[in-house]
N, C-alpha and C positions, 0 to 999 in steps of 0.2 A: 333472646332467650328471657330475659328479665322482665320485657314487656308483655311477652305471652304469659308469665306468672301472675303480673298486676293485673291484666285482662280476665284473667281466670278467676284470681281472688276476689276481683270486683263483682263479676257475675256470681259468685258463691255467695258473697254478701248481699246482694240484691235479691236473691232467692230467699234468705234468710230474714228477711224484713217482714213485718207484720203488714196486712192488709190495709190498716187505715193511716200508715205513713205515707203512701202516696199522694194522700187527700191533702194531709197537712203540708207536704213537701209543694204541692201545688199551690195551696194558699199562700205560703211563704212566698214562692216564685211570684205569683201575681200581685202581692204585696209590694215585693222590690221594684217590680213593673211599673207599677204604679206611682212609687217613689221617685224612680228614674225620670218617668215622665213629668211630675210636678217638678223635679229639679231643672229639666230641660226647658219646661215653661219658664220658669222664674229665670232662667239663664237669658233667654229670647227677650223677657220684660227689661231686664237689667241692660241689655245692650242696646234696646230701643231707647231707654232713658239716656243712656249714654250719648248715643246719636244726637237726640233731642237737645240734650246740653251742650254739646258743641255746636249744633247749630245756633242755638239761643246765644252763646258766647260770641260767635263769628258775626252775628247780626249785630249787635250790640257794640263790638270793635267797629264795625262798618257804619254804624249810626254815629258812633262817639267821632270817627275819622271823617265823615262825609263832607262836613263842611270845609276842613282843612284840604282834604285832597280836590275840592271844587275850585278852591282859592289856587291852590298849586296849579291845576290844569290850566285855569284863565291865565295866570302869571307866564307859563311855559308857552303856551299859543300867543300870547301877546309880545314876548321876547323873539319867538319866531316869525310874528308878523312885522317887527321891527327890522330883523336881519333879511327878511325877503323885500321890504319896503327897501333897504340900503341897495341890494344888489340888483333893484328895477322890477321886481316881478310883483308889481302893485296888486294885481288881482288875487294872487294867492296871500299877499298879505291882507286885503281886504277880508276875504274868508278867514284867515286866521284872527283877524280882530273881531269878526262876528262870533266865532267860536268862544274867544276869551269872555266878550261881553255876556253871551249866554251863560256861561261857567259862572261867571261872577253873579249874573242875577239868580242864577239856580242855588248857590252858596247863599245868598243874602235870604232867600225865601225858605231855604231849609231850615228844620228846629235846630237849634243849638244843643248840645250834649247835656248841657246842664238843665234841660227842659223835660227831662226823662222822668218818667214816674215811676 
């Protein structure tokens, strides 16, 4: 019963509004929609900037630790090759030594983290 009263009061209030008010209300609504669209656009831009910054930071971390990672990979492959050689699996050991040599060669040719500009 209370809601019926409220809706009746609202319709009575709407009937009492001057004719020019609707145009003003439409302009206000349009301006607020434009502001909302602008805020959404800015939010999308900020999210893109955050994603780019995260990617850039990840790339810098990768570049900083690439040489170390290659040395560790080469050492692990070399150690695994020695173990395979001890157990008589010389063909696997040779492949692991080749991987180790390739990793160490790549580490020597990769730029060091100090030369970034």
